[in-house]
C-alpha positions in Angstrom: -37.3 27.8 -39.4 -34.7 26.8 -42.0 -31.4 25.9 -40.6 -29.7 24.6 -43.6 -28.8 27.6 -45.3 -31.5 27.4 -48.0 -33.9 30.0 -48.9 -36.5 31.3 -46.5 -39.1 31.1 -49.0 -38.9 28.2 -51.6 -41.7 29.9 -53.6 -39.8 33.1 -54.2 -37.9 31.9 -57.1 -37.9 28.9 -59.8 -34.5 27.5 -58.8 -35.6 27.5 -55.1 -39.0 26.0 -56.0 -37.5 23.2 -58.5 -35.1 22.3 -55.8 -37.8 21.1 -53.3 -38.3 17.1 -52.9 -41.4 15.9 -54.7 -43.5 12.9 -54.3 -44.4 10.9 -57.4 -46.9 8.2 -56.8 -48.4 5.9 -54.3 -48.1 2.1 -54.4 -50.0 -0.2 -51.9 -48.8 -3.7 -51.4 -51.6 -6.4 -52.1 -52.3 -7.1 -48.6 -52.6 -3.4 -47.9 -49.8 -3.5 -45.0 -47.2 -1.3 -47.0 -47.7 2.0 -48.8 -44.6 3.3 -50.6 -44.1 6.3 -52.5 -41.1 7.7 -54.5 -39.5 11.0 -53.5 -37.4 12.9 -56.0 -34.8 15.8 -55.3 -31.6 17.1 -57.0 -28.5 15.4 -56.4 -25.6 17.3 -54.6 -24.3 18.5 -57.8 -27.7 19.9 -58.8 -27.3 18.4 -62.2 -29.6 15.2 -61.9 -32.6 14.1 -60.1 -32.5 11.2 -57.7 -35.5 9.1 -56.6 -35.4 7.2 -53.2 -38.3 5.2 -52.2 -40.1 5.9 -49.1 -42.3 3.5 -47.0 -45.3 5.3 -45.2 -46.9 3.7 -41.9 -49.9 2.2 -43.6 -51.2 0.7 -40.3 -54.1 1.9 -38.3 -52.3 4.7 -36.4 -50.7 6.0 -39.7 -54.4 6.2 -41.4 -56.0 8.3 -38.7 -57.7 11.5 -39.7 -56.1 14.7 -38.1 -57.8 15.5 -34.9 -59.0 12.0 -34.0 
Protein backbone atom coordinates (compact mmCIF):
# COMPACT_ATOMS: atom_id res chain seq x y z
CA UNK A 1 0.00 0.00 0.00
CA UNK A 2 1.38 3.42 -0.96
CA UNK A 3 0.41 6.15 1.48
CA UNK A 4 2.55 9.10 0.32
CA UNK A 5 0.28 10.07 -2.58
CA UNK A 6 2.63 8.56 -5.16
CA UNK A 7 1.48 6.48 -8.11
CA UNK A 8 0.13 3.03 -7.33
CA UNK A 9 2.31 1.50 -10.08
CA UNK A 10 5.75 3.09 -10.54
CA UNK A 11 6.20 1.17 -13.78
CA UNK A 12 3.09 2.69 -15.40
CA UNK A 13 4.97 5.73 -16.72
CA UNK A 14 8.51 6.90 -17.40
CA UNK A 15 8.37 9.82 -14.93
CA UNK A 16 7.20 7.56 -12.10
CA UNK A 17 9.88 4.98 -12.92
CA UNK A 18 12.65 7.59 -13.04
CA UNK A 19 11.47 8.87 -9.64
CA UNK A 20 12.29 5.59 -7.94
CA UNK A 21 15.46 5.52 -5.82
CA UNK A 22 18.22 3.39 -7.31
CA UNK A 23 21.27 1.67 -5.85
CA UNK A 24 24.64 2.40 -7.40
CA UNK A 25 27.50 0.18 -6.30
CA UNK A 26 28.51 -1.75 -3.23
CA UNK A 27 31.72 -1.19 -1.27
CA UNK A 28 33.04 -3.56 1.40
CA UNK A 29 35.47 -2.37 4.04
CA UNK A 30 38.90 -4.07 4.01
CA UNK A 31 38.03 -5.98 7.19
CA UNK A 32 34.67 -7.09 5.80
CA UNK A 33 32.68 -5.60 8.68
CA UNK A 34 30.95 -2.79 6.73
CA UNK A 35 29.10 -2.75 3.43
CA UNK A 36 28.11 0.62 1.96
CA UNK A 37 25.96 1.46 -1.07
CA UNK A 38 24.93 4.70 -2.75
CA UNK A 39 21.18 5.34 -3.07
CA UNK A 40 20.21 8.04 -5.57
CA UNK A 41 16.85 9.76 -5.87
CA UNK A 42 15.47 13.08 -7.12
CA UNK A 43 15.55 16.10 -4.80
CA UNK A 44 12.32 17.79 -3.65
CA UNK A 45 12.24 20.08 -6.70
CA UNK A 46 12.82 17.06 -8.97
CA UNK A 47 15.50 18.91 -10.91
CA UNK A 48 18.63 17.16 -9.58
CA UNK A 49 19.65 13.75 -8.28
CA UNK A 50 20.93 13.44 -4.72
CA UNK A 51 22.98 10.47 -3.52
CA UNK A 52 23.10 9.25 0.07
CA UNK A 53 25.38 6.55 1.43
CA UNK A 54 23.62 3.71 3.21
CA UNK A 55 25.36 1.19 5.43
CA UNK A 56 24.13 -2.38 5.04
CA UNK A 57 24.46 -4.86 7.89
CA UNK A 58 27.36 -7.07 6.82
CA UNK A 59 27.42 -9.13 9.99
CA UNK A 60 26.41 -12.79 10.11
CA UNK A 61 22.76 -11.88 10.67
CA UNK A 62 22.73 -9.58 7.63
CA UNK A 63 24.12 -12.21 5.25
CA UNK A 64 21.71 -15.08 5.96
CA UNK A 65 19.94 -16.63 3.01
CA UNK A 66 16.15 -16.22 2.96
CA UNK A 67 14.41 -19.04 4.79
CA UNK A 68 17.42 -19.99 6.92
